[in-house]
N, C-alpha and C positions, 0 to 999 in steps of 0.2 A: 504494499499499502505506499510506504515511503517513498520510491521507486517511482512511480506513478504520479504521487503528487508533485517530488523535483522533477519530474519531465514535464508537468502540465505546468508549472511554475518557472521553469525555463522558459517554455514557450510565450508564457503571457509578459516575461521580462522581456524577452526579445520582442513581442509584440510593441508594449509601451515604448523599448525604445527606437523603433520602427514610427510611434506615432509621435513621439518628441520630433524625429528629427525631422519628419514631414511638415510639421507643425512648425519647425525652425525655418527650412527653406519657405514655405509658403507665405510666414511673418516678414523675414526678408524680402522677398519679393513683394507683397502689399503696403510694406512699412513705410518703402519709400515712395507709395502715393498716400500715405497717411491714412489708409484705410481699415488697418489691424486692429487698434485697437477702437475703432468702433463696432467690432464686432465680439470683443471679449466682454464678458459676465462674471460676475464676481459674486458668490453665496455662500451657503453651505447651511450648516444649523448649530445650536448648543443647547444641552441638557444639563438639568441638577434635579435630584431628586435627595431626598430625608425620610428617613427610617427612623426606629427608636434606636439604634443600635450607633448609624453612623449616614452617611451618606454618598454619592456619587455625582460626578461630571464628567461634562465632555463637550469638547469642541471640534470642530469640524467645518473646516475651511475648506471653499474649492473656486479653481476659475474654470470657464468653459468657453470654446471660442465654436462661435455662430457662423459653421461652417455654410448653411442653406438657410432657408426658413422652417428647412423641416429638420433638420441634423444638426447635432450640436457635441463635440466631446472636449474631455479637457483630464484636469487631475486633482487629485482631492488629497488632502492629510485630514489625520484622527489624531487627537487625544483623548483617553478615556482614563477617569482616577476613581476608585473606591475605596472607601474605608469603614470599617466596621468593629469597631474594638481594635483589637490588636491586629486585625487583617487587613490586608490592603492590596490592591490589585490596581496595574497601570498598565495599559496597554497603550500604542503608540505606532503610527509608519501610515500609509498611503496609500494610493491606488490611481486608476483610471477611470473614468466615466464616459459612457457615449447613450446619449440622450434622442429617441427620434420622436416625433410628431405626425402619425399618420392621419391625425385629423387634428383640427384646431383645440378641443380640449382634451385631447386624450394622448398620451407620454406612454413610451414604452424604454425602458433603460436597462443597461447591461453595466456594471462595477466591479472589476476587480480591487479588492483591495488585502494587502498585507500588511499583520500588526505584529510587530512584537511586544510580547506578556510577559510580565515578572509579577508574579504570586507571590505574598507572605504570609502564608497562617499558620497562627503560633509563632512556632521555631523552625517550621518546615519552608524552606523557598523552592520555587517552581521558574523558567524561564523557559519560552518556545515561542515560533512564530505559528500565527495564526490566518492563516489564509481563507478568503471568501470571495464567491462568484456568487453576486445578485443579480436576478432576472427582477425587474419589476414591471409594475403598469398601474397609472395612477391619473387622475384627474390634472388638469392645467390649466392655469391663466397667464396673464402675462409675466407674472415675478413669481407664482408659487405652483406648486405639484403636493398632495397628499395622494399617497396611494400605499400599497403593499409592494413586496420583494419577495423572491424565495432566495436563500443560499442554497445552491446548486451544492457546495461540498461540505454540508451540516453534517454529514456523515464520518466529516475527519475527525479524529478522536482528540483535534488540536481547536475545534471550533469552542469560541468563547460566548456563541448566541445558544441562548436554551433550546430557541424553536426555531426551525429553518424559515418561519414565515416571520417578514418584521415591519410593520408600519413605518412609512416614512413621511417628511414635510420637508419641500425642502424650498428655498427662495434664495432667489438670483437677480440683478438688479442691476 
């Protein structure tokens, strides 16, 4: 199983590098005309939760480039921290995202993220990489999307998500 995850991870990293190089070449071509930054949108999300024993917080900024009226793609970064008593959980990393709008109000998405996880429970420490491949669908308007996404890699023993189905809200400006 580990070799399969490593093989698919290598393919995703290669794909991300190709996408980054393509964006770089495309941006150099259009930057001369001053149009590149007009098609870049920034956004992401934040989260904060409390319970009797502790709290959790997350920050997920992202940037996308609007290739066409229907298709955009970009990069994301994630930071998650949770503390409950003496137990701590930290996850940080990044990913790539692709958004497609077949209809004005419908958004399909795919997102690959790779997070480094550091856990400390009592006196035990556990550090590992956690990949996720989300396939999503949502209702969208000009600035936000609300929907649900499915983690296709949920069966991986290093998944940090409790369920393969994860609701989401995205904002881009």
